Structure formats: C-alpha cells, structure tokens
C-alpha positions in Angstrom: 18.6 -23.0 46.6 20.6 -26.1 47.5 18.2 -28.1 45.3 18.9 -25.8 42.4 22.6 -26.1 42.9 22.4 -29.9 43.0 20.1 -30.1 40.1 21.6 -27.6 37.7 25.1 -26.9 39.1 28.2 -28.0 37.1 29.3 -31.4 38.1 31.7 -34.1 36.9 29.8 -37.0 35.3 31.2 -40.4 34.6 31.4 -41.5 31.0 28.2 -43.4 30.3 28.1 -46.6 28.3 27.0 -46.1 24.7 24.3 -48.3 23.3 23.5 -49.2 19.7 20.4 -48.1 17.9 19.3 -51.8 17.9 19.8 -52.0 21.7 17.7 -48.8 22.2 14.9 -50.1 19.9 14.8 -53.5 21.8 14.7 -51.7 25.1 11.9 -49.4 23.9 9.9 -52.5 22.9 10.4 -54.3 26.2 9.8 -51.2 28.3 6.6 -50.4 26.4 5.4 -53.9 27.1 6.4 -53.7 30.7 4.6 -50.4 31.3 1.4 -51.6 29.5 1.4 -54.7 31.8 0.9 -52.3 34.7 -0.8 -49.3 33.2 -2.9 -50.7 30.3 -2.6 -49.9 26.6 -0.4 -46.8 25.8 -1.8 -44.0 23.7 -0.4 -44.1 20.1 0.7 -40.4 20.4 3.8 -39.4 22.3 4.6 -35.9 23.7 8.1 -35.6 22.3 10.4 -32.9 23.8 12.0 -30.5 21.4 15.3 -30.9 23.2 16.0 -34.5 24.2 16.1 -35.3 27.9 19.5 -37.0 27.5 21.1 -33.6 26.6 19.2 -31.5 29.2 15.7 -31.1 27.7 12.4 -32.3 29.0 11.2 -35.9 29.3 9.0 -37.3 26.5 5.5 -37.8 27.8 3.9 -41.2 27.4 0.1 -41.4 28.0 -1.9 -44.2 29.5 -5.7 -43.6 29.2 -6.8 -47.2 29.8 -5.7 -47.9 33.4 -7.8 -45.9 35.8 -10.2 -43.0 35.4 -8.3 -40.1 33.7 -4.8 -40.3 32.2 -1.5 -41.6 33.4 1.8 -40.0 32.5 5.0 -42.1 32.5 8.6 -41.6 31.6 10.7 -44.0 29.5 14.1 -42.3 29.5 15.4 -42.8 33.0 16.4 -46.4 32.7 19.1 -47.3 30.2 19.0 -50.6 28.2 21.2 -52.2 30.9 18.8 -51.2 33.7 20.9 -48.4 35.1 20.0 -44.7 35.3 18.5 -43.3 38.5 20.5 -44.0 41.7 19.1 -47.1 43.2 16.6 -46.5 46.0 15.7 -49.2 48.6 13.7 -51.0 45.9 16.1 -50.6 43.0 15.8 -48.5 39.8 12.6 -47.1 38.3 10.7 -45.0 35.9 8.3 -42.2 37.0 4.5 -42.1 36.8 1.9 -39.5 37.6 -1.8 -39.2 37.0 -4.6 -36.7 36.3 -8.3 -37.3 36.7 -8.8 -35.6 33.3 -9.1 -37.7 30.1 -6.5 -37.2 27.3 -7.2 -34.2 25.2 -6.4 -34.8 21.5 -6.7 -31.1 20.5 -3.7 -29.2 21.9 -4.9 -26.0 20.3 -7.7 -25.8 22.9 -6.5 -25.0 26.4 -8.2 -27.4 28.9 -7.5 -28.6 32.4 -5.8 -31.6 30.9 -3.4 -29.5 28.9 -2.5 -27.5 32.0 -1.8 -30.5 34.3 0.0 -32.3 31.4 2.5 -29.4 31.1 2.8 -29.2 34.9 3.5 -32.9 35.1 6.0 -32.7 32.3 7.9 -30.0 34.3 8.1 -31.9 37.6 8.8 -35.3 36.0 11.7 -33.6 34.1 13.1 -32.1 37.3 12.8 -35.3 39.3 14.2 -37.3 36.4 17.3 -35.1 36.3 17.6 -35.2 40.1 17.3 -39.0 40.2 20.8 -39.4 38.8 22.2 -37.4 41.6 20.1 -38.3 44.7 18.4 -41.4 46.1 14.7 -40.9 45.9 12.6 -43.3 48.0 8.9 -44.0 48.2 7.1 -42.1 51.0 9.6 -39.2 50.8 8.6 -35.6 50.0 10.3 -33.1 47.7 10.0 -29.4 46.8 10.8 -28.2 43.3 11.6 -24.5 42.9 9.7 -22.5 40.3 10.1 -19.0 39.0 10.6 -15.9 41.1 7.6 -15.1 43.3 6.1 -18.5 42.5 5.4 -21.2 45.1 7.5 -24.3 45.1 5.9 -27.5 43.7 5.3 -29.9 46.5 5.3 -33.6 45.9 5.4 -36.9 47.7 6.6 -40.2 46.3 5.0 -43.6 46.5 5.6 -47.1 45.1 3.0 -47.7 42.4 2.2 -51.4 42.0 -1.6 -51.7 41.3 -2.9 -55.1 42.2 0.7 -56.1 42.9 1.8 -55.6 39.3 5.5 -54.8 39.1 7.4 -53.1 36.3 9.3 -55.7 34.4 11.5 -55.0 31.4 12.4 -58.2 29.8 13.8 -60.4 32.6 14.7 -57.4 34.8 12.5 -56.2 37.6 12.2 -52.5 38.3 9.4 -50.4 39.8 7.3 -47.3 39.1 7.8 -44.3 41.4 4.6 -42.3 41.7 5.1 -38.6 41.8 2.1 -37.1 43.5 1.6 -33.3 43.5 0.1 -32.1 46.8 -0.6 -28.9 48.7 2.0 -27.5 51.1 -0.2 -28.1 54.1 -0.4 -31.8 53.0 3.3 -32.0 52.6 3.8 -30.6 56.1 1.3 -33.1 57.4 3.1 -36.0 55.7 6.4 -34.8 57.1 5.0 -34.7 60.6 2.7 -37.7 60.6 4.1 -39.9 57.9 3.2 -40.2 54.2 0.9 -43.2 54.8 -1.4 -41.1 56.9 -1.6 -38.5 54.1 -2.2 -41.3 51.5 -5.0 -42.6 53.7 -6.8 -39.2 53.7 -6.3 -38.7 50.0 -7.7 -42.1 49.2 -10.8 -41.4 51.5 -11.5 -38.3 49.4 -10.8 -40.0 46.1 -7.8 -37.9 45.3 -5.1 -40.6 45.2 -3.1 -41.1 43.0 -4.0 -37.9 41.1 -1.8 -34.7 41.0 -4.7 -32.3 40.2 -4.9 -29.4 42.7 -8.3 -28.1 41.6 -9.6 -29.5 44.9 -9.6 -28.6 48.6 -6.6 -29.8 50.7 -7.4 -32.8 52.9 -5.6 -31.1 55.8 
C-alpha cells in the first residue's frame, strides 16, 4: 500500500525545464545510437503508448531483436535531453531494459507468449519508470509492484546491464542501463536473504538470466 501511495499519491513536483522540439529530436538520435551500441540494431517499429508517459501514460516500448536470443525491451523516456530524470542511484542516471527469450512477433492480432510478456514488461517498466523519479533504485535491489485485487504482486530484482563492459553513452554523457528482471517470489525471498548475486548465479546456471519469462520452474 505504501508503494501505491508513493507511486500514485498526489505530490508537489518541481517545475521541469522545457526543451525545444529540436533538442528532443537530437536527444532521440543520440539515445538511439547509444542504446544500439549496447543492444544491437533497434527494430524499426515502436510500441507507442496511447497516452504519453510524460503525462501519466505508459512508456513507449523499443525493441531490440539483434542482441541476445529473444528480444530486448528498453525505455527512452526516463532521461531528459540534459541527462536528468530518474533520481541518481550510486551509478548515476539510467534508462530501463528487460528481456524475453521469445522473438519479436510482428502480428499483434495473434496472441503469443511474446505478446503476453511484452504487455507485462510494459506494465512493470511503466511503474518503475514512474517510481524512479521519486525513489533511488540501485542495482541488486528488489521491488514488488502491486497488481489488481486478488492478484499476486510482480516481483523484480534490478541489475546493472553492461554486456561485455559496454556502457550506455548518450553523446558525451555516460549513463547506464538498469535491468528489470521479473522473478518468482521464492527467488525474491532468496535474494533478500542471500544477496542478489547468489540468485543471479543460479539463474545464469539454468540459462534464465537476463530473461523475465516465468514459464519456467523457480531456481529456489
């Protein structure tokens, strides 16, 4: 409940700097290049939200099918053109990334496992994106996101995502990608008791890291 109050409760927000259309376009160009340096070529289709994230809607979904097996999902709306946005964690500011083992499905009229996890990922990336402007979110930490009545919370753990040491750079600024990894409750409890690195070790041994698909058996 406290999470809901912090996430959706009325709060006083400082006046944000306004950027020109030209500044946004340049930022998009540099951010796209920076993400592709880490995640490979971006898909040419974008999952645009009906209501923009900036006014309370969902995040736009950007797809990366050329990095590892499956598909990566990344945000591009947390960082402003000046590099601010989420509250700085111990590494600075960031965009979010998540993965599914399923390949991108171009036919959204046919319900597939990809479509299901894509919508799930959009939901938790949106919630975390909103929360990131109110709370410091560090790699290795866990989080629970409330769902509807009689539904279990979504359990996640964060990690720094820098494959082969590749950092997220936007122009001359250095940021990072914060991996949002959906896990089972038993795995979250294990991470809280034994440390997230121990959970990551088990997930990697079974080939489940960095994927958020839960159509598998828990590792603990």
